[in-house]
C-alpha positions as CSV (number, residue, x, y, z in Angstrom):
1,M,-15.8,-24.2,13.1
2,S,-18.1,-26.8,13.1
3,G,-19.3,-29.0,9.9
4,A,-22.4,-27.3,9.7
5,H,-20.8,-23.6,9.2
6,I,-17.9,-25.1,7.0
7,N,-20.5,-26.4,4.9
8,E,-22.4,-23.2,4.7
9,I,-19.4,-21.6,3.8
10,I,-18.9,-24.1,1.0
11,G,-22.4,-23.5,-0.3
12,R,-21.6,-19.6,-0.4
13,V,-19.0,-20.4,-3.1
14,D,-19.5,-20.4,-7.0
15,V,-17.9,-23.8,-7.3
16,T,-18.5,-23.6,-10.8
17,S,-16.5,-20.7,-11.5
18,I,-13.6,-22.6,-9.6
19,A,-13.9,-25.7,-11.8
20,T,-14.1,-23.8,-15.1
21,N,-11.0,-21.9,-15.7
22,H,-10.9,-21.4,-19.5
23,T,-9.7,-17.7,-19.7
24,A,-7.0,-18.2,-17.3
25,D,-5.3,-21.4,-19.2
26,D,-5.9,-19.2,-22.5
27,V,-3.8,-16.5,-20.9
28,F,-1.4,-18.7,-18.8
29,A,-0.4,-20.1,-22.6
30,T,0.4,-17.0,-23.9
31,P,4.1,-15.3,-23.2
32,A,2.2,-12.8,-21.1
33,G,1.1,-15.2,-18.8
34,K,4.4,-16.3,-18.3
35,V,5.6,-12.9,-17.8
36,L,3.0,-12.1,-15.7
37,A,3.7,-15.3,-12.9
38,L,7.6,-14.1,-13.3
39,F,6.2,-10.5,-12.4
40,D,4.3,-11.8,-9.5
41,F,7.0,-14.2,-8.4
42,F,9.4,-11.3,-8.1
43,M,6.9,-9.3,-6.1
44,L,6.7,-11.6,-4.3
45,V,10.4,-12.3,-3.1
46,F,11.3,-8.4,-3.1
47,G,8.2,-7.3,-1.7
48,I,8.1,-9.8,1.8
49,L,11.7,-9.6,1.8
50,G,12.0,-5.5,1.7
51,N,9.2,-5.0,4.2
52,S,10.3,-7.7,6.6
53,I,13.7,-5.7,6.3
54,V,12.0,-2.6,7.1
55,L,10.5,-4.0,9.9
56,Y,13.4,-5.5,11.5
57,G,15.5,-2.6,10.8
58,S,13.4,-0.5,12.4
59,K,12.3,-2.0,15.3
60,K,15.5,-3.4,16.2
61,Y,17.9,-0.7,14.8
62,Q,16.5,2.3,14.4
63,A,17.4,2.1,10.4
64,I,15.2,4.6,9.1
65,N,16.2,8.2,10.0
66,I,12.8,10.2,9.9
67,D,11.1,11.1,13.2
68,R,9.6,8.4,15.6
69,I,5.7,8.8,14.5
70,S,6.2,8.2,11.0
71,T,8.7,5.4,11.7
72,T,5.8,3.8,13.4
73,L,3.2,4.4,11.0
74,I,5.9,3.2,8.4
75,E,6.0,-0.1,10.7
76,H,2.5,-0.9,10.5
77,L,2.3,0.0,6.7
78,A,5.1,-2.5,5.9
79,T,2.9,-5.0,8.0
80,A,-0.4,-4.2,6.3
81,E,1.8,-4.6,3.0
82,I,3.4,-8.3,4.0
83,L,-0.6,-9.3,4.5
84,I,-1.5,-7.7,1.1
85,L,1.0,-9.8,-0.5
86,V,0.3,-13.3,1.4
87,L,-3.7,-12.6,1.1
88,H,-3.7,-11.2,-2.7
89,N,-0.8,-11.7,-4.4
90,L,0.2,-15.2,-3.4
91,P,-3.1,-17.0,-4.4
92,I,-2.9,-14.6,-7.8
93,F,0.7,-16.6,-8.3
94,L,-0.7,-20.4,-7.3
95,S,-3.8,-19.7,-9.8
96,L,-1.4,-18.8,-12.4
97,I,0.8,-21.5,-11.7
98,F,-1.9,-24.3,-11.7
99,K,-3.9,-22.4,-14.4
100,S,-7.2,-22.7,-11.6
101,W,-7.9,-22.0,-8.2
102,V,-6.1,-24.7,-5.8
103,L,-7.1,-23.5,-2.0
104,G,-10.3,-24.7,-1.8
105,P,-13.8,-23.2,-1.5
106,I,-13.5,-22.3,2.0
107,L,-10.2,-20.0,1.6
108,C,-11.8,-18.7,-1.9
109,Y,-14.9,-17.2,0.4
110,L,-12.7,-15.9,3.6
111,L,-10.1,-14.6,1.0
112,A,-12.8,-12.7,-1.3
113,F,-13.7,-11.1,1.9
114,L,-11.2,-10.8,4.6
115,G,-8.4,-10.1,1.8
116,T,-9.6,-6.7,1.8
117,M,-8.9,-5.7,5.2
118,P,-4.6,-5.7,4.6
119,F,-5.7,-2.7,1.4
120,V,-7.9,-0.7,3.6
121,V,-5.2,-0.5,6.2
122,E,-2.7,0.4,3.9
123,I,-4.9,3.4,2.7
124,L,-5.7,4.8,6.0
125,I,-2.1,4.4,7.1
126,L,-1.1,6.8,4.0
127,V,-3.4,9.1,4.7
128,S,-2.7,9.4,8.7
129,L,1.0,9.7,7.5
130,A,0.2,12.3,5.1
131,C,-2.6,14.5,7.7
132,Y,0.4,14.2,10.7
133,R,3.1,15.6,7.9
134,V,0.5,18.4,7.2
135,L,0.4,19.1,11.0
136,V,4.3,19.0,11.5
137,I,4.3,21.8,8.6
138,Q,1.7,24.4,10.5
139,Q,3.4,23.8,13.7
140,A,6.9,24.6,11.9
141,S,5.1,28.1,10.8
142,R,3.8,28.6,14.2
143,P,6.4,27.9,16.9
144,Q,4.9,29.0,19.6
145,V,2.5,25.9,19.3
146,R,3.4,23.0,21.4
147,S,4.1,19.9,19.4
148,S,2.3,17.3,21.6
149,E,0.2,15.8,19.1
150,W,0.1,12.2,17.9
151,K,2.3,11.0,20.8
152,G,2.2,8.1,23.3
153,E,-1.3,6.9,23.4
154,S,-2.7,8.9,20.6
155,L,-0.4,7.2,18.3
156,R,-1.7,3.9,19.6
157,F,-5.2,4.8,19.5
158,I,-4.6,5.8,15.8
159,A,-2.9,2.3,14.9
160,I,-6.1,0.6,16.5
161,L,-8.5,2.4,15.0
162,V,-6.7,1.7,11.4
163,W,-6.4,-1.8,12.2
164,A,-10.3,-1.8,13.7
165,T,-11.5,0.0,10.8
166,G,-9.6,-2.3,8.1
167,C,-11.0,-5.2,10.2
168,A,-14.7,-3.6,10.0
169,Y,-14.9,-3.3,6.3
170,S,-14.3,-6.7,5.8
171,A,-16.6,-8.0,8.1
172,I,-19.3,-5.3,6.5
173,L,-18.8,-6.8,3.2
174,M,-19.1,-10.8,4.7
175,F,-22.3,-9.7,6.6
176,G,-23.5,-6.5,5.7
177,V,-26.1,-8.5,3.2
178,R,-27.9,-11.8,3.4
179,D,-26.6,-14.4,1.0
180,N,-23.7,-13.6,0.6
181,Y,-21.2,-15.5,-2.0
182,A,-17.5,-15.5,-3.4
183,Q,-16.6,-16.2,-6.7
184,Y,-13.3,-17.3,-8.9
185,Q,-12.7,-14.5,-11.0
186,P,-10.4,-16.2,-14.0
187,L,-9.5,-12.6,-15.6
188,R,-8.2,-11.8,-11.9
189,F,-6.7,-15.0,-10.7
190,R,-8.5,-14.4,-7.6
191,C,-11.5,-14.9,-5.4
192,A,-13.9,-11.8,-4.7
193,P,-17.5,-11.1,-3.6
194,A,-20.1,-11.7,-6.4
195,N,-22.9,-9.7,-5.1
196,F,-23.6,-7.3,-7.6
197,S,-26.7,-8.3,-8.9
198,N,-27.6,-8.0,-5.4
199,P,-29.0,-4.1,-5.5
200,K,-28.3,-3.6,-1.6
201,Y,-24.7,-5.0,-1.9
202,K,-24.3,-2.9,-4.7
203,V,-25.6,0.1,-2.5
204,L,-23.0,-0.8,0.2
205,N,-20.1,-1.8,-1.8
206,N,-20.4,1.5,-3.4
207,V,-20.5,3.7,-0.3
208,L,-17.6,1.7,1.2
209,I,-15.6,2.4,-1.8
210,L,-16.4,6.4,-1.3
211,C,-15.4,5.8,2.0
212,V,-12.3,4.0,2.0
213,I,-11.1,4.5,-1.4
214,I,-11.8,7.4,-2.9
215,L,-12.1,10.0,-0.1
216,P,-8.6,8.8,1.2
217,M,-7.1,9.1,-1.7
218,V,-8.2,12.6,-2.7
219,I,-7.1,13.1,1.2
220,I,-3.5,11.8,0.3
221,V,-3.2,13.3,-2.9
222,T,-4.4,17.2,-2.0
223,T,-2.1,16.7,1.6
224,N,0.6,15.7,-0.4
225,L,0.6,18.6,-2.8
226,F,-0.4,21.2,0.3
227,I,3.2,19.6,2.0
228,L,5.0,19.9,-1.4
229,F,4.0,23.6,-1.8
230,K,4.3,25.0,1.5
231,V,7.9,23.3,1.6
232,T,8.9,24.6,-2.0
233,K,7.5,28.0,-0.8
234,F,9.4,28.2,2.1
235,R,12.8,26.8,1.0
236,I,12.6,29.1,-1.8
237,S,11.6,32.0,0.0
238,R,14.5,31.4,2.8
239,D,16.8,30.7,-0.1
240,L,16.0,34.3,-1.5
241,A,15.9,36.0,1.6
242,S,20.0,34.3,3.1
243,L,22.0,34.3,-0.5
244,E,23.2,37.5,-2.2
245,E,23.4,35.9,-5.2
246,P,21.4,36.8,-8.7
247,T,18.2,35.0,-8.5
248,C,18.5,32.8,-11.3
249,F,21.5,31.3,-10.1
250,R,19.6,30.9,-6.3
251,L,16.9,29.0,-8.1
252,V,19.4,27.0,-9.9
253,S,21.4,26.4,-6.8
254,F,18.4,25.3,-4.7
255,Y,19.5,22.0,-4.0
256,F,22.4,23.6,-2.2
257,S,20.5,25.8,0.0
258,R,20.1,22.6,2.3
259,K,23.8,22.7,3.2
260,R,24.2,26.2,3.7
261,N,21.7,26.9,6.2
262,P,22.0,24.5,8.7
263,Q,19.4,25.5,10.7
264,K,17.0,22.9,9.6
265,S,16.9,19.4,10.7
266,P,18.7,17.0,8.2
267,S,16.1,14.6,8.3
268,S,12.9,16.6,8.4
269,G,13.5,16.8,4.2
270,N,14.1,13.2,4.0
271,T,10.7,12.7,5.8
272,V,8.7,15.1,3.5
273,L,10.7,13.1,0.2
274,T,10.2,9.9,1.7
275,I,6.4,10.3,2.4
276,S,5.6,12.2,-0.9
277,L,7.0,9.3,-2.7
278,I,5.5,6.7,-1.2
279,C,1.9,8.3,-1.1
280,F,2.2,9.4,-5.0
281,V,3.5,5.7,-6.0
282,F,0.5,4.4,-3.5
283,V,-1.8,6.8,-5.8
284,A,-0.5,5.9,-9.2
285,S,-0.7,2.1,-8.3
286,Y,-4.5,2.5,-7.3
287,T,-5.2,4.7,-10.3
288,P,-6.3,1.5,-12.6
289,L,-8.6,0.2,-9.6
290,I,-10.8,3.7,-9.7
291,V,-10.4,3.6,-13.3
292,F,-12.1,-0.3,-13.0
293,I,-14.9,0.9,-10.6
294,V,-16.0,3.8,-12.9
295,L,-16.1,1.3,-15.8
296,R,-17.9,-1.3,-14.3
297,S,-20.3,1.3,-13.0
298,Q,-21.1,2.1,-16.5
299,R,-20.9,-1.2,-18.5
300,D,-21.2,-4.9,-18.4
301,Y,-17.8,-5.8,-20.2
302,I,-14.3,-4.6,-19.3
303,P,-11.4,-5.5,-21.6
304,Q,-9.5,-8.7,-20.5
305,W,-6.2,-6.8,-20.3
306,F,-7.5,-4.1,-18.2
307,Q,-8.7,-6.2,-15.4
308,I,-5.4,-8.5,-15.3
309,F,-3.2,-5.0,-15.5
310,F,-5.4,-3.4,-12.8
311,T,-5.3,-6.5,-10.6
312,H,-1.5,-6.2,-10.9
313,C,-0.9,-2.9,-10.4
314,L,-2.5,-2.7,-6.6
315,S,0.6,-4.5,-4.8
316,L,3.3,-2.5,-7.2
317,N,3.7,0.4,-4.7
318,I,4.3,-2.3,-2.0
319,T,7.5,-3.5,-3.8
320,L,8.4,-0.2,-4.4
321,N,8.3,1.0,-1.1
322,P,11.7,-0.6,0.4
323,F,13.7,0.8,-2.5
324,I,12.0,4.3,-1.7
325,Y,13.6,4.0,1.9
326,A,16.9,3.3,0.9
327,L,16.8,5.7,-2.2
328,T,15.5,8.6,0.2
329,N,17.2,7.6,3.5
330,K,21.2,7.2,4.1
331,R,20.7,5.6,7.0
332,F,18.7,2.6,5.8
333,R,21.2,1.9,3.0
334,R,23.9,1.5,5.5
335,F,21.9,-0.8,7.4
336,V,21.2,-3.0,4.4
337,A,24.6,-2.7,3.3
338,E,26.3,-4.0,6.7
339,R,23.8,-6.8,7.1
340,L,24.5,-7.9,3.7
341,R,28.3,-8.2,4.3
342,V,27.8,-9.9,7.8
343,D,25.7,-12.1,6.3
344,S,27.9,-12.9,3.0
345,L,31.2,-13.3,5.8
346,E,29.2,-15.2,8.0
347,L,28.8,-17.7,5.1
348,D,32.3,-17.7,4.2
349,H,32.9,-18.6,7.6
350,A,30.6,-21.7,7.4
351,L,31.9,-22.9,4.0
């Protein structure tokens, strides 16, 4: 990168917004600011460590006991979530600690636009997981159909398409209109695009948000509701047909029906539960962002507490996902327990 390019990037950053940070100072001076910094620290540690364990255990030991296609998508999801923590949460944490933007104008500009890429990848991977699960359930109701979709080249193509779409989203934000510039936003403790006074950029941004955030979230919610409906309907109808207890007892003993009818793969129920939980936790984490988008389109002023709230909610699901895998997957729990035991024994021998 030449000096002219560096100077051009620096010229596209609102340096005044970096130097003027009174709001962030005020926030950090309060007990709530210190709680936010502690919250971000634990989110970084548990998020990066948890998703790294997911990647390591899945790739080397097949520690997640679900179908291979869903596992591969979860590995891509964990990779995207680590990138989110590094590109989004780490700058926020540093801004809280140092009470200002300390990474310089070049990183301010790059992170404002490129930092959106892993968020888009995360959303599209969850869409892929949900749609694939719908496909599996539909095929289960029609056993005569060969389940050859999404294998081999198809899965690789989907993974490449998802990551390429995330990169394209960031590139469109950066180069879609002329005179883009970034601005440090003290209420959100991070740099973000600041071109909303430009009508073309506003239209472009709204179209991108609709295509890569709103519509995918609608797809995620509807597909998971459909999955839960189909699975619940199938299992209740199976139980009512196979058991001879009174109807009320069958419904009360719904949990035990899986053990009485072993024809269903034991991991398929875990797959549905795992994917549904990570999708619904994701929707809960992103709902404040949707509210923020709606409020920003209707008013100029948005309360300070809400901007801080939605910024920290965005990556809450990232920290929770490894715990969801451990909760719903016995093999993953056993892998984590064994690794902890081995590491403690090695430490004892070293001491």
